[in-house]
N, C-alpha and C positions, 0 to 999 in steps of 0.2 A: 233551754235548760229548765225553765219554769214548768214546761210540760212534763219533764221527767218526774218532778215531785208530785204533780197532780195525778199522773198515771199510777205512781206507786201507791198513793193513798187509795185510789179506786181499787187497785189490786188487793190491798189489805182488807178493804170493806167487803169485797165479794168473797175472798178466800175464807174469812173468818165470820161470815154472816151467820152461819149455823153452828159455830163452834162455841165452846165454853171459854171465853176470853178471860184470862186472869188479870191482865193489866194493859192499859193503853197509856203511853207516854207521849205527850206533845210538847215540843220545845221550839221557841222562836226567839230570835234576837238580832242585834245589830253588830256587825263586825267592821272594823276599820283597819285596813291593811296597807302596808308599804311593800316595795320590792327593791331588791338590790341585785348586783352582779350584771347589770346591763353592760354588755361588752364595750370596752373603750376602743372605738374605731373612728378614724377621721372620716367625716362625711362630706366636707367641703373645704376647698382651698381657695386662696386668693393670691394672685401674682401681680405685683406692681414693680415695674422696672425689672431688675434681675433677682428680686427676692420673692420667694414663695413660702407661704405660711398657712397652717390650718386655721380655719375660722369657726368651724362647727365640728364637734365630735359627739359620739353617742352618749357620753356622760352629761352633756349639756341638757339632754332631754330627761335626765334622771334626777335633776337637782331641785325642781320645783313641782308643785302639785303632786307630791310624793305619796301622800296619804289619801286613800279613797274609801268611802263607806260602802257597805254591802249588806246583804241579808243572809242570815243563817237560819235554817229550819230543819227540824228533825221530827219524825213520827215513828214510834215503835209500838208494836203489838205483840204481846206475849200470851199465847193461848195456854202456856204451861208456866209454872213458877220459874223454871230455869231456862226455858228456850223461847225464842221468838224471832221476829223479823223487824228490820229497821231501815228506813230511808233517810238519807241525809242530803242536804243541798247547801251550797255556798255560791252566791252570785254577787259579784263585785261590779261597781261602776267602773268606767274607763279611766285609766291614767292617760293624761294627755299633756302635751307640751308643744308650744309653738316658739321657735327661736328664729330670729331674723337679724341680719346684719346688712348694712348699706354703707356706701362711701361715695363722696363726691370727687374721689381721686382722679388722676389723669389716666383714663382708659385702662382700668384694672381688668384682669382676666380672672373670672370665677370658673372653677371646675368642680363637678360633683365626683365623689370618689366611687365610681362604678367599676372602673378598671384602670390601673396605672398606665396601660398602653393605649386605652381609648376612652379617656374621660369625656363627659358631656361638658363642654366649655364654651364660653363666649367672651368677647372683649368689648369693653365700653359699656358695661351694664351698670346697674345701680343697686340691685338688691338680690340676696339669696335667702330663701325662707325654708326652714325645716319644720315639718309638722309630724309629730309622732303620737301614736295611740296604742295602748295595750289594754286587753280585756282578759279576765280570768273567771271561769266558772268550774264547779265540781259537783258531781252527783254520785252517790253510793247507795247500794242496796245490800244490806248485811243480814247474815244469820247470826243471832245473838245467843250466847251461852253465859248465863249468870253463874259464875263459879262460886260466888258467895253472895248473900243478900246485900244489896247495895246501900240501903239507907236505914236499915234496922239494927245493925250492929256497928261496932266501932270501925271495922275495916271490911270493905266489899270489893269484889273483883268481877269484871265483865270482859269477855273476849268476843270478837266479832270477825267475820270473814265474808267476803262476797265481791261481786263485780263492782268496778269503779270506772268513772269516766271523767276526764279533764279536758276542758276546752280552753286553749290559750291562743289568743289572736293578737298580732301586732301589725301595724301598718306604718310605713314611713313615706311621706311625700316630700320631695325635694323640688323646689321651684326656683328657676333663674329668670329674672325679669329685667327689662329695660323698656324704654319707650318704643323700641323697634324689634325686640327679640324676647320671646318667652319659650322656655322649655321646662317640662315637668317630668320627673321620674318617680314612679309610684311602685312600691313593693308591698304586697299583702302576704303575710305569713300566717298560716292556720295550722295549729297542732291539735289533732284529735287523739288524745291518749286514752286507749281502751285496754283495760286489764283487770287486775284483782288487787285487793288491799286487805291486809290483816291488821286488826285494831285491838288494842288492849286498854283497859281503863281500871284505875285503882281509886277507890273513894273512901275517905274517912269521915266519920260522923260524930264528932264531939258535940252532941246536940245542944242547942238547935243549929249549930254551924256545920257546914260541910266543906270539905276540900277534896280536890281530885288531881290526879296526874294521868294524862292520856297520851298515847302515841301510836303510830302506825307506820307500816312500810308497804309500798305498792310497787308492782312490776307491770309495765305497760308496753303495748306496741304503739308507737307514735305514727299515726297515719297522717302524713304531712303534705300540705299543698302550698305552693308559692306561686303567686301571679305577679309578673313584672310588666309594667306598662310604661312606654316612653312616648311622650306627646310633645309636639311642637305646634304652636298656633301662630307664630310670627317668626320670620317674614312669610313663611308658607306653612300650610297645615299638613301635618304628618302624624301618624300614629302606628305603633307596633306593640304587640302584646305577646308575652311568653308565659307558658304554664309548665311547672315542674311538679311531679308527684314522686314521693318516696315513702319508705317505711323502715323504721329501725326500733330498737329497744330503748326504753326510758325507765327511770326509777324515781321513786318519791319517798322521802322521809318526812314525818310529821310528828309534832308533839306540842302539848300545851299543859298549863297548870291553871286551876281555877280555885276560887274561894267563894263561899256563898252562905246562904241561910236557908234552913228547911222549915217551912211554916205548915203546921197541921199535918205533917207527914205526907203531904200531897202537893204542895206548891214549893218550888225551889227557885230562888233568885241567885244567879251565878254571874260572876265577873272574872275574867282571866286574861292570860296572855300566852301566845304561842306562835308557831310558824311552820312553814313547809320548805323543803329543799327539793327542787325538781331538777333532775340531771338529764342531759342529752335531749334537748329540744331545739327546734329551729327558730331563727329570729330574723326579722327583716333588717335589723341593724348590722347583721353580720353576713349579708349577701356579698361575697367577696369579689364579684365581677360580673361582667356581662357574659357569663358562661351559662346560658339558659338550658342547663341540663343538671343532672344530679351532682356534678362537680361544683356547681354554683351554689350549693347549700352548705352552710356551716352548721353541723349537727351537734357540736360539742358545747352548747351553751348550758350554764348551770344557774338557774334563777332561785333566789331566796325571797319568799313571801312571809311577812311576819306582821303581827299587830295584836290588838286587843278586841275583846268581845264582851257584850252584856246580853244575858238571855233569861227568859222565864220558862221554867219547865213545870208542867201540870200533869198529874196522874188523872186522866179523864175517866178511868174506870177501875 
């Protein structure tokens, strides 16, 4: 995704090299996001005697290390007063959570929730470990239309439209271990959301302060890939891998509000809060069974990403 922003800057440089550029806006900052709506699904059970109970569910991996930092960057070139082009990028670090339970009980049976009819299970073990990772990136390339001057009157408006790309990756590793038995089940889920986004921005300027309200809606085709790997290293070595591909429609709603200060009519320091709601994406935590085909993908996940940001915007020209 970092290449996306670099290529966009090169495109702007070449395209406008000979033009009469009116304005160049450069903005960069730090974002810190959280995510919600991780589906609640039991991921591991333990059976002792005649009693079976869940020991790990997907909400466990959503409770800690919830906030992750990332980078926000934006570059806009306006060869005319009202029209121009803009590239945006958000890249977040990974959410991750390791959850482990163990017991010295009398020959408990652990089972991973892969399928109710054929779980991966073993008796007499000592530990079950859950390792979950999620990563999120977004890149946009917009055509800008300044409906009203943004920073020179009390109220300004900007509209943007263009192609958008979202990368959402999550992986879940489930490990059952004992002194004599080790099995691991790994699911990698990759969502490449490719589509278009319409963006609107309203800005007020009670100088020297500024405030803004922004929002967007996007429609995407989710090009999805899921890889499932089952490995056993003891008492004998075995491995099996399954790959599933599919595509369906997804949507995105986004909005944020910011406050800031405008210095010298060319430097703006902003801080704000906002979020995104992404519908119909695949997830490793909702792989419903060892059905290694399209029926083994749960497509109806709804993720919420939200958080705060601080940025500095400079009019470079």
